[in-house]
N, C-alpha and C positions, 0 to 999 in steps of 0.2 A: 413562490419562487423567489430566490434571491440571487442577484448577480453582484460579484465583487470584482473591482478592477484595481490593480496596484501596479504602479510604474516607478521603478527606482533602480539605483545602482547597488552592486553587491560585491563584497570582497570577502575572501575566505582564508582562514588560517588553520593549520593543523597544530594543536597545542597539547601539552602534557596535562596530566591530572593535577599536578601542582600549580601549573599556570591557570588552569580552570578555576581552582579554588581561590586563587588570588584575585583574578579578574572578576569572578562572580561576586565576591565580597565587595569589591569596589563599586561595581555597577548597582548592587543592591542599595548602596548608600545614596546614589545619585539618581537612579532611574526608578520608574514604577515597574514592578514585576507584572508579567502577563497574568491576567486573571485566572488562567488555567494551570498555572505553575504548581500549586499545591506545595507540599514540603520538599519533594524531590523532582519536580518537573512533571511532564506529562508525556504520554505515549503518542507517537505519530506513526501511522502505517499507510503506505502508498502502494498502489498497484499501477505499474507503468505499462503502457501499451507501446508497440512499435510495429512497423511494417513487416511483412514476411521476410524482406531482405535486410531488416535491421537498419533502415536508413537513418533514423534519428540517432541511434547509438554510434554508427559509423561517422556521422557528422560531428558528434561530440568528440570522438577520439581524434578526428582530423582537425579539430579546432575551427570548423566552419563558423564564420562570423555571425551569420543569420541562421538560426536553427530553432527548433521547438521540441517540447516534450508534452505528451498527453498522459494524464494519470487520474486515478480515483484516489481520494484521501479520506481516512476516518481517524478519529481520535479515541475510539473505543470499539471493540468488536460487537458491543451491544447497541451501538448507535442506530437510530431509526432513519438517519439521513447520511448522505455522503456528499463529498465535493467532487465534481468533475472539473479538472483544471487543465488549462493550456498555458504553458510557460514558453515565452518567445524571447530569445536573446539576440541583441544586436550590439556587438562590441561589449562595452561595460554596462550597457543598459538592459534591464529586465522588465518585461511586461507579463504580469500574471493575471489571468482572468479565471474566475471561479463561478460555477453554477451549482447551487444546492439542489440535489435530487433525492428522491426517496430511496430507501434501502432496496425496495423491490425493483426499481429501475436500475440501480447499481448492479443487482444480480443479473438483469437482462443484458447490460453492457458487457459484463464478464463473459457472457455466452455469445457475444457478437451481434446481439439484437439491437443495433444502433437506432432503429426506427422509433424507439420509445422517446428519443430526444425531440421528435417532431410534435410531441404532445405539449412542449413548452413554447410559449409565445415569443420569448426573447430571441433576437437574431443570433446571439452567441450560441444558443443551443443548436440552431440550424447550421451554423458554421462548424461546430464540433461534429455534427452528424456527417456533413460533407467530407471533412478531413478524415474521420475514422472509416467511413464507408468507401470512399473513392481510393484511398491509399491502402486498403486492406489491412487495417490495424488489428492486432490481436494482443491479448495480455502476455507479458514477457517475464516480469519479475516483481516480487513483493520486497519492499524496503521498509524496515522498521527500526525505530530508535527512540531514545528518551531525550526530551528537549526541555531545557530551561531557557526562558526568554525574558528580555527586559525591553521596555518600550519608552520612547521619549517623543512627545508630540512635536516638538520643534524639529523641522526638517524630516518629519516622519521617520525617525531613526528607530531601528529595531535590531537588537543584538541577540543572537541565539547561540546556545551551546548544545551540541548534539553528541550523545554518548551511547554506548552499547549498540552500535550500528550493526544490523544483521540483515540477512536476505533469505528469500525462499523462491524456488522455482515452482512451488506448488500453488500456482495462481488461483486455483479454484477454492483455496482456503482463505482467501482475502478477508472474508467476513466471519470466519470462525475464530474461536477463542485462541486456538493454537495453530499458527500458520506454517510451522515447520521451519522456522528461521534459524540460521547459523551465523556466527560472527564473521564479518568481512574486514575487520580492522583490529589492531591490537587493543585489548580492553583498556589500556592505560591512555589511549589517545582520544582526544575530543576535537570535533570540528567546530570552530567558531566562525560564524557568519555575521558580517556587519552590513546592514542594509540601510540605505539612506537616499534622500533626494538631493540632487544638484551638487552638494559638497559635504564633506565630513567635518563636523564641528571640531575645533582645535583641541578642546580639552579631552575629547574622546581619543584623538590621535595621541595625546600625551599619555593617557592611561595605557593604551595598547602599544605605545612605542613603535608605531607602524613604520616610521622612517628607519628603524633599526631591525625590522623583522622581514623575513622573506615570506611573501605571500605564496600561496600554493593553489594549484588548479584542482585540488582534491575535490572529488564529486562523489557523494553518497550513491548516486545513481550509477555512475561508472564503476565504482567499487563492487556494487551488487551485480551488475551485468557481467563483469569480468569473472567474479566468483562463481556465478551460476554456470558460465560456460565451462568451468573447470570440472564440474560435477555432472 
């Protein structure tokens, strides 16, 4: 069993394909690429849970300052493990905790059999069980995209570029090769996320020209939920 805890700030930008090409070339010269990048990045697929009344989604739309999201995440449909993650937001700060679980237990969570989490000794697993069970969480949407990431140890800085963002309401296909996803954003658009601790380094600000750019509240999760509601 492996628990991972990440606490940092996050800023998002909706950029064009041309901007992505320029920024990614600059960051490739300065930062270390994520070990999973490969030639064209790597796949990320998440299955988001929400309450019967869609409490988490409604709080996201309302901009509630303190809110959370629950999800399963994989990086390949053939993976033998999955991550159960809880993301909690308070203002500009984000806390993400992850629990590595078996593929079999991920399948059980997809069916609402949350008691399998009690087989793990870590208190975070028990906390997730309580949240999922008591709030009547169920699978709501699959979100899938391609990610290119760059990392810098100083200040725990991580910059990601997410493209080909798509969604599916066929939640039972989360672990299958084809999840039935359809695009939820223009194919020429890329979501850039800048994640860091405490403060953003000056030369990163200069590259991004953040002072001259408008940040966006774009959310891959919200785009997917809204798209699924339309179909």
